[in-house]
C-alpha positions in Angstrom: 0.0 0.0 0.0 1.5 3.4 -0.9 1.7 6.3 1.5 -1.1 8.2 -0.2 -3.5 5.3 0.4 -2.3 4.9 4.1 -2.9 8.5 5.2 -5.7 9.0 7.7 -7.4 12.0 9.1 -6.5 12.7 12.7 -7.9 13.0 15.3 -9.9 9.8 14.7 -13.7 9.9 14.8 -15.1 10.7 18.3 -16.1 8.0 20.6 -17.9 8.6 23.9 -16.1 7.1 26.9 -12.5 6.6 27.9 -12.1 2.9 27.2 -9.3 1.8 24.8 -9.7 2.9 21.2 -9.2 0.0 18.8 -7.5 2.3 16.3 -4.6 2.8 18.7 -4.1 -0.9 19.3 -4.2 -1.7 15.6 -1.6 1.0 14.9 0.7 -0.2 17.7 0.6 -3.6 16.2 0.9 -2.9 12.5 1.9 0.7 11.9 3.4 2.3 15.1 4.6 5.4 13.2 2.1 6.4 10.5 1.3 9.5 8.3 -1.9 11.3 9.2 -3.6 14.5 8.0 -4.4 17.2 10.6 -7.4 19.5 10.7 -5.2 22.3 9.3 -4.5 20.1 6.3 -0.9 19.6 7.3 0.6 16.1 7.4 2.1 14.7 10.5 3.6 11.4 11.9 1.4 9.8 14.5 3.5 7.8 17.1 1.8 5.2 19.2 4.3 2.9 20.9 5.6 3.6 24.4 9.3 3.6 23.6 8.8 5.9 20.5 6.5 8.3 22.3 9.0 8.6 25.2 11.7 9.3 22.7 9.8 12.1 21.0 9.0 13.6 24.4 12.6 13.4 25.6 14.9 14.1 22.7 15.7 17.8 21.9 15.6 17.1 18.1 11.8 17.1 18.4 11.0 20.7 19.0 8.0 22.5 20.5 9.2 25.9 19.4 9.3 24.8 15.8 5.7 23.7 16.1 4.5 27.0 17.4 6.6 29.7 15.6 7.1 30.6 12.0 5.2 28.9 9.2 5.6 25.2 10.2 2.9 22.5 10.4 0.1 23.1 12.8 -2.9 21.0 14.2 -5.1 24.0 13.3 -4.7 27.6 12.4 -5.4 29.2 15.8 -3.2 31.2 18.1 -0.3 29.1 19.4 0.9 31.4 22.3 4.5 31.3 21.0 5.8 33.0 24.2 4.3 30.3 26.5 6.2 27.6 28.4 4.4 25.0 26.3 5.8 26.5 23.2 9.4 26.8 24.2 12.5 24.5 24.0 15.4 24.6 26.5 17.0 26.8 27.5 14.0 29.2 27.3 11.7 26.5 28.6 14.1 25.8 31.5 14.1 29.5 32.5 10.3 29.7 32.5 9.9 26.4 34.3 12.3 27.6 37.1 10.0 30.6 37.8 6.8 28.6 38.3 8.1 25.3 39.6 8.4 26.3 43.3 4.7 27.3 43.5 3.7 23.9 42.0 6.2 21.7 43.8 5.3 18.4 45.6 5.9 20.1 48.9 3.6 23.0 48.0 0.9 20.6 46.7 1.0 18.6 50.0 0.7 21.9 51.9 -2.5 22.6 49.9 -3.9 19.1 50.5 -5.9 20.1 53.6 -7.5 23.0 51.9 -8.4 21.0 48.9 -10.0 18.3 51.1 -12.0 21.0 52.9 -13.2 22.4 49.6 -14.2 19.0 48.4 -16.2 18.5 51.5 -17.9 21.9 51.2 -18.9 21.1 47.6 -20.4 17.8 48.7 -22.2 19.6 51.5 -23.9 21.7 48.9 -24.8 18.7 46.8 -26.3 16.8 49.8 -28.6 19.8 50.4 -30.2 19.2 47.0 -32.5 16.4 46.0 -30.5 13.1 45.7 -29.5 13.6 42.1 -27.2 16.2 40.4 -24.8 16.8 37.6 -21.5 15.9 39.2 -19.5 18.0 36.6 -21.5 21.2 37.5 -21.5 20.7 41.2 -18.1 19.0 41.9 -15.6 18.0 39.2 -15.6 21.4 37.6 -15.8 23.8 40.6 -13.1 22.0 42.7 -10.1 22.5 40.3 -11.4 25.8 39.1 -11.5 27.2 42.6 -8.1 25.8 43.4 -6.5 27.4 40.3 -8.3 30.7 40.8 -7.1 31.0 44.4 -3.5 29.9 43.4 -3.2 32.3 40.5 -5.2 35.1 42.2 -8.2 35.4 39.8 -11.6 36.1 41.3 -13.7 33.0 41.9 -16.7 34.9 40.5 -15.1 34.9 37.1 -15.1 31.1 37.0 -17.8 30.7 34.4 -16.1 32.9 31.9 -12.7 31.3 32.5 -14.4 27.9 31.9 -15.8 29.0 28.6 -12.5 30.3 27.4 -10.8 27.1 28.6 -13.2 25.0 26.4 -12.3 27.2 23.4 -8.6 26.9 24.0 -8.9 23.1 24.0 -10.7 23.0 20.7 -9.3 21.0 17.8 -12.5 20.8 15.6 -15.2 21.8 18.1 -15.1 25.5 17.1 -14.1 27.5 14.0 -10.5 28.7 14.2 -11.8 32.3 14.3 -13.8 31.7 17.5 -10.8 30.1 19.2 -8.7 33.1 18.2 -11.4 35.5 19.5 -11.5 33.6 22.8 -7.7 33.9 23.2 -7.9 37.6 22.5 -10.7 38.1 25.1 -8.8 36.1 27.6 -5.6 38.0 26.9 -7.5 41.3 27.5 -9.0 40.0 30.8 -5.6 38.9 32.1 -3.9 42.2 31.0 -6.5 44.1 33.1 -5.9 41.7 36.0 -2.2 42.1 35.8 -2.6 45.9 36.0 -4.8 45.5 39.0 -2.3 43.2 40.7 0.5 45.6 40.0 -1.4 48.3 41.8 -2.3 46.0 44.7 -0.2 42.8 44.9 -1.6 39.8 46.7 -0.4 36.5 48.1 -0.8 34.6 44.9 1.2 33.2 42.0 0.2 36.0 39.6 1.7 38.6 42.0 4.9 36.5 42.2 5.1 36.4 38.4 4.5 40.1 38.1 7.4 40.7 40.5 9.6 38.4 38.3 8.6 40.5 35.3 9.0 44.0 36.9 11.8 43.5 39.5 13.9 40.8 38.1 13.2 41.3 34.4 13.0 37.5 34.1 9.8 37.5 32.1 8.6 39.5 29.1 5.1 40.9 29.2 4.0 38.4 26.6 5.5 35.5 28.6 3.7 36.8 31.7 0.3 36.7 30.0 1.0 33.4 28.3 1.9 31.9 31.6 -1.4 32.9 33.0 -3.3 31.4 30.1 -1.4 28.1 30.3 -1.8 27.9 34.1 -5.6 28.4 33.8 -6.1 26.1 30.8 -3.7 23.4 32.0 -4.0 23.8 35.7 -7.7 23.9 35.6 -9.0 22.5 32.3 -6.9 19.3 32.2 -7.5 18.5 35.9 -11.3 19.1 35.6 -11.5 16.9 32.5 -9.5 14.1 34.1 -11.5 14.2 37.4 -14.8 13.9 35.5 -13.4 11.1 33.4 -12.0 9.2 36.4 -15.4 9.3 38.2 -17.1 8.2 35.0 -14.8 5.1 34.7 -15.6 4.2 38.3 -19.4 4.6 38.0 -19.5 2.9 34.6 -18.7 -0.3 36.4 -20.2 0.1 39.9 -18.0 -2.6 41.4 -15.0 -0.4 40.8 -16.5 2.4 42.9 -17.7 -0.1 45.5 -14.1 -1.4 45.8 -12.8 2.1 46.7 -15.7 2.6 49.1 -14.7 -0.5 51.0 -11.0 0.4 51.0 -10.4 4.2 50.5 -6.7 3.6 51.1 -6.5 2.3 47.6 -7.4 5.7 46.2 -3.8 7.1 45.5 -2.7 4.0 43.5 -6.1 3.8 41.9 -5.7 7.4 40.6 -2.5 6.3 38.8 -4.2 3.3 37.3 -7.2 5.4 36.2 -4.9 7.9 34.6 -3.0 5.2 32.8 -6.1 3.4 31.6 -8.4 6.3 30.6 -7.7 7.2 27.0 -8.5 10.9 27.6 -5.8 12.4 25.3 -6.8 12.0 21.7 -4.4 14.6 20.4 -1.1 15.9 21.6 1.2 18.9 21.5 2.9 18.8 18.2 6.6 18.5 17.8 8.7 19.3 14.7 11.8 17.4 13.8 14.9 19.6 13.7 16.9 17.1 11.7 16.3 13.9 9.8 15.7 11.0 12.3 14.6 7.4 12.1 11.8 6.6 14.6 10.1 3.2 14.8 11.7 2.2 11.5 10.3 5.2 9.7 12.5 8.1 8.4 11.2 11.5 9.5 12.6 14.5 7.7 13.7 17.7 9.2 10.7 20.1 9.4 8.1 17.3 9.6 5.5 17.2 12.4 5.3 14.4 15.0 2.4 13.6 17.4 3.5 11.5 20.4 0.2 9.8 21.5 0.5 9.2 25.3 -2.9 7.6 25.5 -1.7 4.9 23.2 1.6 4.5 24.9 -0.1 3.9 28.2 -1.7 0.8 26.7 1.5 -0.6 25.1 1.5 -4.3 25.6 5.3 -4.4 25.9 5.2 -2.2 29.0 1.9 -2.8 30.8 0.7 -6.4 31.4 -3.0 -6.8 30.3 -3.1 -3.0 29.5 -6.8 -3.0 28.6 -7.7 -4.3 32.0 -8.6 -1.5 34.5 -7.2 -3.0 37.7 -7.5 -0.7 40.7 -5.3 -3.0 42.8 -2.5 -2.8 40.3 0.7 -1.4 41.8 0.7 2.3 40.8 1.9 2.0 37.2 4.4 4.3 35.6 2.5 6.1 32.9 2.8 9.1 30.5 -0.5 10.8 31.4 1.5 13.8 32.6 4.0 13.6 29.8 7.8 13.0 30.0 11.0 14.8 29.7 11.5 18.5 29.8 7.8 19.1 29.3 6.6 16.8 32.0 3.6 18.6 33.5 4.9 21.1 36.1 1.6 20.9 37.9 1.4 17.1 38.1 1.7 16.9 41.9 -1.0 19.4 42.4 -3.2 17.6 40.0 -2.6 14.3 41.8 -3.5 15.8 45.2 -6.8 17.2 43.7 -7.7 13.9 42.1 -6.9 11.9 45.3 -8.8 14.2 47.6 -11.8 14.4 45.3 -12.1 10.6 44.9 -11.5 10.1 48.7 -14.2 12.6 49.5 -16.7 10.9 47.2 -16.1 7.3 48.3 -16.3 8.3 52.0 -19.2 10.7 51.8 -21.3 9.2 49.1 -20.8 5.4 49.1 -24.2 5.0 47.3 -23.2 7.2 44.4 -24.4 5.8 41.1 -24.8 7.0 37.5 -28.3 8.4 36.9 -28.1 8.3 33.1 -25.6 8.6 30.3 -23.0 11.2 30.4 -22.8 13.9 27.7 -19.4 14.1 26.1 -17.3 17.0 24.9 -16.5 16.7 21.2 -13.8 18.1 19.0 -11.4 18.9 21.8 -7.9 17.6 22.4 -9.2 15.4 25.2 -12.2 13.2 25.7 -14.2 14.1 28.8 -17.7 14.2 30.1 -19.5 17.5 29.8 -22.2 16.3 32.1 -22.2 13.4 34.6 -25.7 12.7 36.0 -25.6 10.9 39.4 -27.8 9.9 42.2 -27.1 8.6 45.7 
């Protein structure tokens, strides 16, 4: 079969749920590095095996900067925030990461655990005052990480609905026209520019004030980097965690025996979070890389300037790494997975996300042991991740 016949459109057609996608398993077996066509019309190489995905994430010859600056290949033709930490290669990336890492360290995340547990309890208090049914996304899995990131960054909680709408737009691959995504980024940039001005006039005890000081006093950030930092922290720190939390709860309630197991033994929750992150094929796209030189990957020659998509959701089901990968086993010893990435771009907020996921699930299984699905979830479509938009539950 020639290359023109093999090329497929990517992302693949939407499926509700987070169970393994058969397309990924077929590619790992038969075509682990394959040419695909992106929504922009640009070609790219889709990489599905664990070893190859890790290599793309780790090796500097696969550049994020080349994928966000200039006229190179793109997933779509929207704003790429070229001054953000997600768009940089070392040493620029290392400089930006050093500025934000202390506020998102494991020690800092553990210090926030008590407050996050308290917030989870307060949200469940509010749910329990309602009739014994609710949309868990609206009342729990969305407001918990949104409140955490608003408080951490220093944005008003009352602006949460607007921030959530912008976040959905930023995560669009095909859900919205490119022009709407660009407009959302422009609106968000304007909002954050005004917020930065207000924080400059009256600094607070929050990350945004720290970043402003780095910009103004140490001259360690440009103004564009400062705003891009805020957008990435809101979209990544909130959006990804909220989507993952809703997805993890869906996986538990989809098979009630899974949820019941954690209710009987809540101490399983931390390891179960890791297995749920490994198993749930939430990421159906990826941050594009561009090869900076000719390189052979998975037996395929990739030319300088060509785009590569390292698909972590597929890598987490690689049969050579994980025994029985399509089995969701909540008693599995916490597996090493790529849900938070790998290498220089390993998620800087991974520990904070873990604490939120752990405390949220612990609160649910202790407070609501009779929690059950009350109908089918509605799913987000056309975004870089699969996640429930609604999650009807009863208890």
